[in-house]
N, C-alpha and C positions, 0 to 999 in steps of 0.2 A: 707964097707967104702963108696962105691958108693951109696948104698941105703940110708945111713944116710944123705949124701949130697943132694939127691933128696928130702927127706922129709923136710929138713931144707929150701930148696928153695920153696917148696909148702907152708910151714907155712909163709914164708915171703910174698908170693903173696897174701895169704888169709888176712894177717894183712894189707897189703897195700890197698886191695879192701875194707876191713872193714873200714879203716880210711877214705877213699874217700867218702864212703856212709854216714858215720857219719857227715862229713863236709858239704855234700850237704843238708842233712836234717836240720842242724843248720842254714844254710843260708836262706832256704825257710821259716822256721818257725819264723825267727826274724822279729818283727814288724817294719814297716817303720816309722820313726819319721819325721814329716814334718819340713821343714826348715822355722821356724817362723821368723827368722831374716830377710829373703828376703821379706816375706809377709808384715811384719810390715813396712819395708822400703817402699814397694809399696803403702801401705795404707797411710803412713804419708806424702808422696809426693803428692801435689795437681796436678790435670791434667793441662797440658799446655793449655793456652788460644788459641782459634782459631785464625788463622792468619788474620790480618786486611788488607782489600784491600785498599791501599792508592794509590792515583794517583802519579805516579812517576814524579818528577820534570823534566821539559824539560831540556835537556843538554844545556849548555851555547852556544850561537852562536859562530861559528868559527870566529876568527879575520881576517881571510883571505877573508871572503865574507861579503858584507853589509847585515845588518839585514833588514827584510821585515815584515811589520805589516800585519798579516793574519787576516782578519775580518770574523766573522762567517756569513754563508749564512742567509739572512733575508727571512721571508716568503713573498710570492707574495701578495701585497695588493689587496683587493677586490675593484672593481670599485665603486666609490662613487655614491650613488643614487642622482638623481636630487633634488635640494633643493626646497622644497615647499614654495611658497610665503605666507606670513601671510595674512589671510582672513580679509578683511575690512567689516564693517557693516554700514548700513545707514537706515533711515526710508523710507518706502513706504507708501504714503498716497493715499486714493481713496475715492470716494463719491457716491456710487450707491444709488438709492432711496430705501426706504423700502416698498413702494407700487407703483403699476402701474395699468393701465387699458388696456385691450386688444385693440390694435391699437395705443396706445401711443408710441411716439418716443422721446427718450431722448439722451443725450450725457453723457457717463461715462468717467471720467477723472482719470488718475493715474500719480503721480509724484514720482520719486525716487531720493533721494538726497545722495550725497557722501561728508559728512562733514569732513572726516579725523579726526584730533585731536581737531578740534574746537567744541565748544558747539553749541547746536541747540535745537529748540522746537520740541518735538516729534509730537505734533499736532499743526500746525501753525494756527494763528488766521484767521478769514474770509478774511480780507483785504489782508494779505500776501498770503493766499491760492489762491485768485483770481488773484492778480496782479503779483505775483512772480512765482507761480507754476502752473498756469492754471487750478486750481481746481474750476470749476464754477458749479458743479452739485447741485441738489436740496436735495440730501440725506445727512445724518449725516456724518461728517468727521470721517474716520477710519484710523488706522495706524498699521504697524507691522514692526519689524526689519528684514531686509533681507541682505544676503551677496551681496556686490557690487564689480564691477570690471570696467576695462576700457571700456568694451562693455557689454550692457545688452539687453536682449530680454524679452518683456512682452506680453503675449497673453491673450485675453478675450474670453471665450467660454461659451456656455449654458450648464447647467447641463443635460437637455434633448434637443436633437438636434432640436426639433420643437417648443421649448418654446419661443425662441427669434430669431429675425433676427439681426445679428451683422455685422456691416460694419466698418472695421478699417479706420480711417481718416488720418493716417500717417504710416510710416514704423515701423516694429516691432523691429528691431535691431537698437540701437542707442548708440552713444558714451557717456560716463559719465566721465567727467573730475573731478579731485580732487577739492573739494570746490564748485562744481556746481551741477546741477540737470538735469534730462531729463523728458519729458512728453510724455504720450500716451493718445489717445482719440479714442473712438468708438461711432458710432451711433447705438443705440439699440432700436428695436421695439418689443413690447410684442405681442406674437401671441397666447398664450394659457393661460387660466385662471387656477389659482391654486397657490400653494406655490412652487415657482420655484427658481432656483439658477443661479447666474452668477459666474463664476470661473476665478480667476486671476492666471496666471502661469508665474513665473519669472525664468530666467536662466542667468547665467554668460557665456559670450562667450569669449573663448581664441582662438588665431589663431596660428597654427603650423608653422614650418619653410617653408612649402610649401604653406602657405596661407589657409590651410583647417581649417574650423571652428570647434572648439572643445567645445560644450556646456556642462555646468555643471548644472544639474537640482537642483533647490532650493525649489521645492515644490509648492503647490497650496493654495489659500485662497478663500473659498467660501463666497458669499454674498447672503443672503436669501431675496427674493422679493415676496410680496403677490400681485399677479396679479388678478384683478377683471374685471367684465364685466359691462359696462355702460348700463343704460336703453335705450330703442329704441328711445325715444324722443331726448335724448342727442346725440345719435348716428346720428340721422338725422340732427340735428342742426350742429353737428360737421362736418358732411359730406358736408353740404351746405357751411359752413365757409371755409373748405378746398378747395371746388370747386371754391369759389370766390377768395381765396388767390392764387390758382394756375392759375386762368384765369382772373385776375382782369382787364387786358387790354380789353379783349373781353367783359367782363361784363360792363365795363365803356362805351365802344362804344355802346353796346346794350342799356344801360340806356339812354345815350345821344340821340341816334337815336329814341328810343321810346318816350322820352320826347319831342323832336323836332317835331315828327310826331303828337303827341297829341296837342301840341300848335298850329301847323299849321292848323289842322282840326278845332280846336275851333275858331281860328281867321277867317278862311274861312266861317264857319257857321255864325259867328257874322256879317261878312261883307255883306253876302247875306241878312240876316235878316234886316239889317240897310237900305239897298237899297230898300227893299220892303216897309218899313215904313218910309216915309220922316220925317225929323226932324222939329223942331219948326220954322225954318227960312223960311219954305214954299218952299224950293227948291224941285225939282223933282215932283212937282204937275202938273197935266194936266189942 
């Protein structure tokens, strides 16, 4: 009886273990079916748009406190550059000769006008040039437009330092009023034969707050002069004329003295001769 009970228990344990092993195999071999319903839902739903950064509105001011206008900070302005005045222009006329001879001395004239908005003749006629602008030179009238200002400086120099002797006859810096003109004059002596140049140099002069002159260079204008040598005969004649012109008083005194001496000697000789030979009236006869 006891042995039968043990055998039945063993059979029950074996069946139980066999059933558990069969169940484990069935669960491991069964294929996994994907959940297509969740995937379709995920695919059908579009992705959410990215969040937009919007500036949140400022909260309304509290009624218990007065509102204040808050202005944005402005950039620091740059210092304004000094305003440049508008440059005026006017004609500069001059009359250097085209030819000279060594030893000749002439006067070169320059006139600068400041017409403003009024009309003007670029090259004035001869009468106006002489009477109004002091242009009395023997050379052809020339002209060029130059910048003008309240004060102008004009210089005259030689292209080669030993070609001319130049002496200014007035100051080089002059005021130039609107509607007026200024003149410059130089005494020029030719010293060297050849093709030489006289050079005009103009500048505008501005004065700073401390009175310091601030020149603005406006360039140069050359004038070509053909300098020749005179023959010796003309040189001697010219030298004599210059000697007489420079010493005319002494020359006049010398001429008068010489003439008076000659007349006195002639009269004295004539008087002696007359006394030795009595006349027709018989006087002085023995």
